[in-house]
C-alpha positions in Angstrom: -0.1 0.0 0.3 3.0 2.4 0.8 4.4 2.0 -2.7 0.8 2.4 -4.3 0.5 5.8 -2.3 4.2 7.3 -2.9 3.4 6.5 -6.7 0.1 8.1 -6.6 1.7 10.9 -4.6 4.8 11.1 -7.2 2.2 11.4 -10.0 -0.1 14.0 -8.5 2.5 16.5 -7.6 4.9 15.3 -4.7 8.1 15.4 -7.1 7.4 19.0 -8.3 6.9 20.0 -4.4 10.0 17.7 -3.5 12.0 19.5 -6.7 11.0 22.5 -5.3 12.1 21.9 -1.7 15.1 20.9 -2.9 15.7 24.0 -5.1 14.7 26.1 -2.1 17.5 24.1 0.1 20.0 25.2 -2.4 19.6 28.8 -2.4 20.8 29.3 1.5 23.5 26.7 1.3 25.3 29.3 -1.0 26.5 31.2 2.6 27.8 29.6 5.6 24.9 30.9 7.7 22.2 29.6 5.5 23.6 26.1 5.5 21.2 25.4 8.4 18.2 26.4 6.7 19.2 24.5 3.7 19.6 21.3 5.4 15.8 21.6 6.8 14.7 22.3 3.6 16.4 19.0 2.0 14.6 17.2 5.0 11.2 18.6 3.9 12.2 17.3 0.3 12.7 13.9 1.2 9.5 13.8 3.1 7.8 15.3 0.3 9.1 13.2 -2.2 7.8 9.7 -0.6 5.7 10.5 2.4 4.0 6.8 2.8 5.9 4.7 5.2 8.0 7.5 6.6 7.7 9.2 10.4 8.8 12.0 11.8 10.6 11.7 15.2 10.9 15.2 17.2 13.6 15.8 19.7 16.4 18.3 20.1 17.4 20.8 22.7 17.3 24.7 23.6 19.4 25.2 20.4 16.8 23.5 18.3 13.6 25.9 20.3 15.7 28.7 19.2 16.0 27.8 15.7 12.5 26.4 15.2 11.1 29.9 16.5 13.2 32.0 14.0 12.4 29.4 11.5 8.5 29.6 12.4 9.0 33.3 12.2 10.5 33.6 9.0 8.6 31.3 6.8 7.6 27.9 8.8 3.6 29.4 9.6 2.9 30.1 6.1 4.4 26.5 4.9 2.4 25.2 7.3 -0.8 26.9 6.3 -0.2 25.7 2.7 -0.1 22.5 3.9 -3.0 22.5 6.2 -5.3 23.9 3.2 -3.9 21.2 1.1 -4.6 18.6 3.6 -8.4 19.9 4.0 -8.6 19.9 0.3 -7.5 16.5 0.1 -9.7 15.1 2.9 -12.8 16.5 1.1 -13.2 13.0 -0.7 -12.7 9.7 1.1 -10.1 8.8 -1.7 -8.1 11.5 -0.6 -7.8 11.5 3.0 -4.7 9.5 2.9 -3.0 12.0 1.2 -4.6 14.8 3.3 -2.9 12.9 6.4 0.5 13.3 4.9 -0.4 16.7 4.2 -0.5 17.4 7.8 2.6 15.3 8.8 4.5 17.7 6.3 2.4 20.5 8.1 3.8 19.7 11.2 7.3 19.1 10.0 7.3 22.7 8.3 6.4 24.2 11.8 9.7 22.6 13.7 12.0 20.9 11.6 14.9 21.5 13.7 15.8 18.5 15.8 13.4 16.4 14.1 14.6 13.3 11.8 12.7 11.4 9.7 12.5 7.3 9.7 11.1 4.7 7.6 8.7 2.7 9.0 
């Protein structure tokens, strides 16, 4: 079921979203200060490419909390709102509910990416 979900996800736009995250990740990596932001964008690209069969483990210390607050103010809130809206639209139909759940998972990661890890189930 994971394979079918990931294939449908890629066909219906996941590939373009993951490519967009990868490009967004390259931009801040031009400077040393931006590398941590680029790494978080690559993390989002990884989850966006094949979300079915993956989970996000949250952790980290005080440094992660401070970085997440900066991330939240600069971009995280807008990305999370976009993923929540996409999730709600997907959940309108029964067939779209699994895709909506994946969008909600990505919305949470978009809010607090620092200190989190993506794991395969």
